[in-house]
C-alpha positions in Angstrom: 218.8 181.8 1.6 216.7 184.3 3.3 213.5 186.6 3.8 212.8 189.4 3.0 213.8 192.2 5.8 210.3 193.9 6.4 212.9 196.4 7.9 214.1 197.6 4.9 210.6 197.0 3.2 209.8 199.6 5.7 212.5 202.8 4.8 210.6 202.2 1.4 207.3 202.1 1.9 207.7 205.7 4.1 207.9 206.9 0.6 204.4 206.3 -0.1 201.6 208.6 1.2 199.5 205.2 2.1 199.8 203.7 5.5 198.8 200.9 3.5 201.2 199.6 1.2 202.8 196.5 2.3 201.2 194.6 5.5 202.6 191.4 5.3 205.2 190.3 3.5 204.3 187.1 1.9 201.0 185.6 0.3 200.0 181.5 0.8 200.6 180.9 -2.5 202.9 181.0 -5.7 202.7 183.5 -9.2 201.0 186.9 -9.3 198.3 186.5 -11.9 198.3 188.7 -14.8 202.1 190.0 -15.4 201.9 193.4 -16.5 205.8 194.2 -15.5 209.0 192.4 -15.5 212.2 192.8 -15.4 215.6 190.3 -15.7 219.0 190.7 -14.0 221.6 188.5 -13.4 225.0 187.6 -10.9 227.7 185.6 -11.5 227.4 182.4 -8.5 231.2 181.5 -6.3 231.8 179.3 -9.5 231.1 182.2 -12.3 228.1 180.4 -13.2 225.9 183.3 -14.1 222.3 183.6 -12.6 219.5 184.6 -13.5 217.6 186.7 -11.7 213.4 187.5 -12.9 210.8 189.6 -11.8 207.3 189.1 -12.0 204.3 192.1 -11.1 201.0 191.1 -11.2 198.3 193.5 -12.0 196.7 195.4 -9.2 193.3 193.7 -8.1 190.5 195.1 -5.8 192.0 193.5 -2.4 190.9 190.6 -0.7 191.3 192.0 2.8 190.4 195.3 2.9 188.9 197.8 0.4 191.8 199.1 -1.8 194.1 197.5 -4.2 196.2 194.5 -4.2 199.6 194.0 -6.8 201.5 190.9 -6.1 205.4 190.9 -7.5 207.7 187.8 -7.1 211.3 187.3 -7.2 212.8 184.3 -9.1 216.2 182.7 -8.6 217.6 185.1 -5.4 215.4 185.3 -1.9 212.5 183.3 -0.5 211.1 183.2 -3.5 207.7 184.2 -2.7 204.6 186.0 -3.5 205.1 188.9 -2.5 201.7 192.0 -2.4 201.6 195.5 -1.7 198.4 197.4 -1.2 197.0 201.3 -2.2 194.2 203.0 -2.2 193.1 202.6 -6.2 195.4 200.3 -8.4 197.8 202.9 -9.3 199.1 203.6 -5.7 199.2 199.9 -5.3 201.1 198.8 -8.0 203.3 202.0 -7.4 204.1 200.3 -4.1 204.9 197.0 -5.5 207.6 198.0 -7.7 209.5 200.2 -5.0 209.2 197.0 -2.6 210.8 194.7 -5.1 213.4 197.3 -6.1 213.9 197.7 -2.0 213.7 193.8 -2.1 216.8 193.4 -4.8 218.4 196.1 -3.6 218.6 194.6 -0.5 219.8 191.1 -2.2 221.9 193.1 -4.0 224.0 193.9 -1.0 224.5 190.3 0.2 226.1 189.8 -2.7 228.4 192.7 -2.5 226.7 194.5 -5.1 226.6 191.9 -8.0 223.4 191.9 -9.2 223.6 193.4 -12.9 220.0 194.0 -14.7 220.7 193.2 -18.4 220.0 196.7 -19.5 222.1 198.4 -17.2 225.7 198.2 -16.0 227.4 196.5 -12.6 225.4 197.2 -9.7 222.4 199.2 -11.8 219.4 197.6 -11.1 216.8 200.2 -13.2 215.4 201.7 -10.5 215.8 205.3 -9.6 
């Protein structure tokens, strides 16, 4: 499909007080390690077939490339499906950044689908993020 638009991400990163919340768009490997949170969504494709979209958020861990923390997340079933990374000064900020960035990605992809992406626990155009 398409790569996640970093300009969309940067607007959500601005919500964070950490200037390091999103450094780069993807990691070079797939998977998020130990999964600490997940969400299942779906949409109906042009043939009216239900397509599942899953969000997986990994356990925050010390960052490899700087002194803070990183939190990996991945969308499966839509978009580029590459593992992405969010950063924070501590593990909670990294986790929060990952959730905000994942929500931004899902919102952007839902807009491209004509607002047809639905959270399993919600209604049409409801992704379950505030």
